[in-house]
N, C-alpha and C positions, 0 to 999 in steps of 0.2 A: 581449431580455427583458421581457415585459409583466407587471409585479408589481402585484398587489393585495394590500391589508392589510384583513381582515375578522374579524369576531367569529367566536369557535369555533362559535357556535350556526349560522352560515351554512355551515359547511364541510361538503361531502357527497363521497360515493364519486365518484371518477374527477376531482375537482381533484388538482394536483400542488402537494405542500407544499415551500416552501423557507425557510421561517423560522417562529420562535415568540417570544412575548413572554417567554420565560426561558430561561437556559442548559440547552443539549442535555443537559448532564450530570445535569440534575434530571428528564429524562424516561426513559421504558424503551427509548427508539429509539436504534439504533446508527446508522442511515441520517440524514443530516441533510437530506436532499432525497430525496422519492419520492411517487409517486402512491397516493392514498388508494385501497385497493382493497376495505375492509369496513368496516363501522360499528363494529367493534371496535377498530381503531385511533383513530378519533374518540373514544371512550370513554376510551382510556389517555391520549390527550392531555388529556382534562378532568380525570381522576384526579390528573394530574400537575400541575394548577393551572394549566394555560394557558388563557387568555380569548381572545387574539387571536394569528391566524396570518397569514402571507403565502404567496400563492399565485403561480404561474406561468402566466398563463393561456393561453400559448404551447404548454405542455405538457401542458395539462390542461382541463379544464371551467371556464368564467367562471361567474360569479354567475349571471349572465340565462340561462345555457346549461341550467340544471336547473329554474328556478323557473316554474312552470305559467303559463299564461295566464290572466289575470282573467276569471272567467265572466261572461258577459253577464246583464243582469238576468234575472231569472226561471228562468236556467239551472240544471238540476240537475247536481250535482257527486257522481260516485260516489268513495267513498273506499274504497280495497281494505284490508282487515285485514292488520295488520303480522306479518312472519313472524319468528319466531324464529331468531337468528344462532347458529351452532355453530362456535366458533373453531378445533374440532379438525378440522373437516371439511375434507379435502384439496381443495386448487383443482384444478379440471377445466380450465383453461385451459393447453395444452401450453407447455413451455418452448422458445422456437424460437432458432437459434443467431442472434447479432448480425449485421446486414448490414453489407456493406463500407462502406457511407457511414458507419454509426454508428461502427464500428471506426476510421476514418479521423478522424471528429469527436472521439471520445475520445482518441484518440492525439495529436491538435494540442492539444486543452485541455490534456493531462497535460505536454506539453513545457512549454507555456506557464506553467502553474501552478508546475512546477519551476524554471524560470529566475527567477520571481517569487519563490519562496521562496528559493533560493540568494542571491539579492540582499538580501534583508530580513534573512537570517541573517547575512549578512556585517557588516552594521550592528550587530546584536545580539552577536555575539561581539566585533566590534571595540570595542564598549562595554566588555564584560567584560574585554578585555585592556587597557584604559586604566584601570579603576576597580576591578578584583578582585571584582566584583559583577556579578551576572546577573540582568536583568529575568525572574524565574520565572513572573510572570504572562503574559507574552507567549511565552515558551516554550510554556508550556501551551497557549497560543492557538495557535501553530504546530500542536502535536499534534493539537489539535481539527480544525484546517482539514485537515491531512495524513489524519487518520482518516476524515472527510468525503469526501475525493477517493478514496481506496483504497477505500471502501465503495461508491461509486457507478461506479467504472471500475478495480476492482484490476489488471485485465490490462494495461491502458494504463499506469498508475503503475507496474508492474513492467518493461513494456517499454522504457521512457523511461529507466530506470537504465543499459540497456545502452549508452547515449551520453554517459556520465559518463567524465572525463577520466582517464588515468591518473594517480596519486599525488595525490588529490584534496586541497582545503583541509579542514581541520579541521570546518568548519562545514558543508561539501558532503558529507564523509563521515558526520558527524552525521545529516544530512537523509536519507541512503541507509540506516541503521541505523535510524532512526525509522520509517521506511516499510516496511522489511523486516520490521520486529518486529510492526509493526500488523498485517500481513498472516499473519504465522505465528500471532499471537495470536488473530485471528480465527478462523483455520483450527482452532484448538485451542479454539475457542468460549469465550474469555475474557470476563468481563463487561465493559461499557462502562469502569466504574472501573478494573478491570486493565488494559485497553487504553491507556486514558489515562496511568497509571503506566508501562507499558511503553514507550509511545512517547516520553514526555518524557524517561524514563532514556536510551534510545539516542541521543535528539537531544542530550543533554548529556553523554553518558558521557566524552568526551574535553576537556569544557570545562576541566579543569584546565591542558591543554596551552596554553591562550591566557597562561598565567603563565611559561611556559618559552622560553629563546632558540630563534630560528627553527631553526638548525643542529641542535638536538636534536629539535625537532619533527617534522623530517623524517627523521630516523632513518638515518643514514649505515650502510652495510653492515656497518662495524665501528666499535664504539664502545668507549672506556676502560671500565672498572669504575666509574669516577667519573661519566661520562656516562650509562651504564646506569642509575645508582642516581638521578640526576638525573630521566631519563626516566621510571622507574618511579614517582617520587614524585607524578606527575600524578593519581593516583588520590586521594591524600591532599589534594593542592591542590585538585582537584574539589570533594571533599566540603566542605572548608573553605570555598570560595566559596559552596556551597549554604547552608551553616549561617549564614554572614554575611549572605548574602541572604534570609534569614528563609523559607527553603524549610521547611515542614511536613512534606512526604511523605518518611515512611521508607525505602518502597519505592525512589524515586528513589535516593536517598542510597544505600542499600545496592548498587544497580547501579553507580553512578560508583564506589564505593570497591571494589568486587569484581571487577569484569569482566574483571580480568587475572588473577584468583586462581582459576581455575575448578577446578582439581584440588586447592586448598588444603582441610584440614579447617575449615570454618569453624562456631563455636560456634553454638547457636541463642539469639543475642542479639536484641534489639530489631529490630536491622537486619537481621538475618539469620534471621528466620523461615522456615519452608518456603516459602511462598508467595513471599518476597523473594529466597530462594537460587534457586528455579524461574527467575524474572525475569532473575536476574545471570547464570545460566548460558545462557539464551537470546540475551541481548545479547552476552555473551561469544563464542558461536559465530557469530552474524551480524557481529559486528565482524571476527573472522577472515577470515570468508568474503568481505567487502568488501575487505579487505586482499589477498586472494590475486587476486581477480578485477580489480581496479586497479593489482596491481604495485606497492604501498607499499613502502617501503624499497629501491627501486632494482630490485626483482626482476621477472621477466618477467610481465607479465598472464596469467591462467590464463582457459580459458574457464570458465562455470559449472560445467560437469560435471566438468571437472578438479579445481575447487576442492572441490566437495562431496565426488569421491572422496577427495582429500587429507584432508579433515576426518574422513570417515569411518574412514578408516586410522589417523589421529592419536589418535584417541578409542574406538576399537573396544572396547578394554580396559576401558572407563568405561561401566557402564550408563546411568548418568543423561544423560551428556554424548552418548553415540553415541545415546540415544533423540532429543535436541534435534535432532541432525543428519538422522536419519530423518524426523522430523515437518518439517523444513526442505525435505528432498527431495521429500516428498509435496506441502509447499505451493507449491514451485516449479513441479513438474510435469516430467513427461518432456520433452515439447516445448511450452513455453508459447504461448500466444497471442500473436501477433505476431514470434514468433521465427524467425529466417531461419536455413532447413536445406538442407544440400547431400544431393541423393539419389543413389543408386548409379549413375543415368545419367549423373551430371556436371551435370544441372541445378540450379538455386537457386531456392528458392521461399520464401514467406512464410506462417505457419501461421494459417490463416484461421477455423477452428472446431475445438474438441476433440469428439470422438466421445465419448459417453457409456459407459463400461465399456469401451472400446477408445483409450486415452490414445494409445497409440504408433501410431494410424493416424488422424492428423487429415484434415481438408480442408486443402488447399495452393492456394496460387496462384502458380504457375510464372512467374518474372519474368526468369529468364535460362535459354537453353536450354545444349545440351551445348557449343556451339561459343563460348558466352560472351556470346551477341549478346541483347540485350534483347527480352523478348516484350511486344509492344504489339498489343493490350491482353494483360495477365497470362492465362495458362491454367489453369482450374480441375482440379485433380486430388483426388478423393477416394480416399485409400489403402485405404479400406473396399472399394471395389469392385475394387482392382487384382488382377488374375489372379496364382494362384500361381507364384513365380519371377519376378514382375514388379517394378517400382521400389520400393525402399525407401529410408528416411531412413538416410545414412550418419553425418552428424554436424552439430551445430549452429554458426552460424557467427556472428561479429560484422558486424551491419549495416554499421555505421560503417567498419570495415576493408574491408568488400566494396564499399563507394561504394553502397550501395542507400539509398533514400527510401523508408522504409516507409508513410508516409504516402502518397506519390504512388502507389505501387503500389495499395494499398487503393481511392484514388479512382480510379484507371484501371478496377478491377474494376466500379465502382458506375457508371461513365459510360453 
């Protein structure tokens, strides 16, 4: 990456922004890294009090790329009249599906970032286990980084979750809940402040488990009443940890305290305002979703579709909770980008692009034929153009269990 720090006054349309000289939480932008597309974005940075920015010259213009050559002595320079910018005007640039090489790069980066996060979180949670305190600022920084990654490459971040191990550690489960909650919050058009609260609450929702014996944390299939009561105390333990650590965020505290009590009638206290209650329900549903998918408490891991179906059946009588499940179903999608699908023909394929308005008919890269042999290179199949009675998607498979390397498939397509 070729970085250059410049005054805001030298920032122009076409440069790729990767940093500013104040917290992103104090700016109106959700994305942390993006190409400047119009003058209004530069104006928004100025109004946010930003005076200096960092750009990546490998992904956008450099300073010298846009500055005009100095006119020769006596040369006449024509200056065009400035045009008014209308922020409400729609962009005329068509949205193209990402290339296979871009998909592969995003997937590779998402894998590396998650591995890095898991390692760093192991240290954070271990420190809490020893001291009974959590480094809250560090947790917020994690959420900020996850939010940036999700906004840059959401599909890749979700795809990487498919490779998490069954019955994950407390901190890895927290990272997954954080990631999924940010995705769902973004789909619901939450503000950046609410996304930050949601993600941090998801990351720390089980922090109280760090104070319980390991045999209780792993939750055996059968527990005595005393063991069950001890396990359920982790929500109170978690809120105590936050309060002792000086966490001022009541929304995060409400999530940690209430994510296991979704059907309880919670009074409208300071911790349980309407917004806090919505966030708690959202985290509680995602928490259960990840438990079903990863097979925690010794259960057999489910597919995403099976887990969502079970959650829908579980909460169909509760309007508020069934609505959260419905939002989660829509956010994850019918056949998400990067997912591995089995066709009615017996072939296996990776989803390479979602067809707007026809999510059930994606563009596929067939990587294994009817006989189970590897297709090299993968064969493209656009289901939109498949004739009536032709191949259809039968179900979604787990890439790890099928022995498929999604990144390798995408790189073969791009070769």
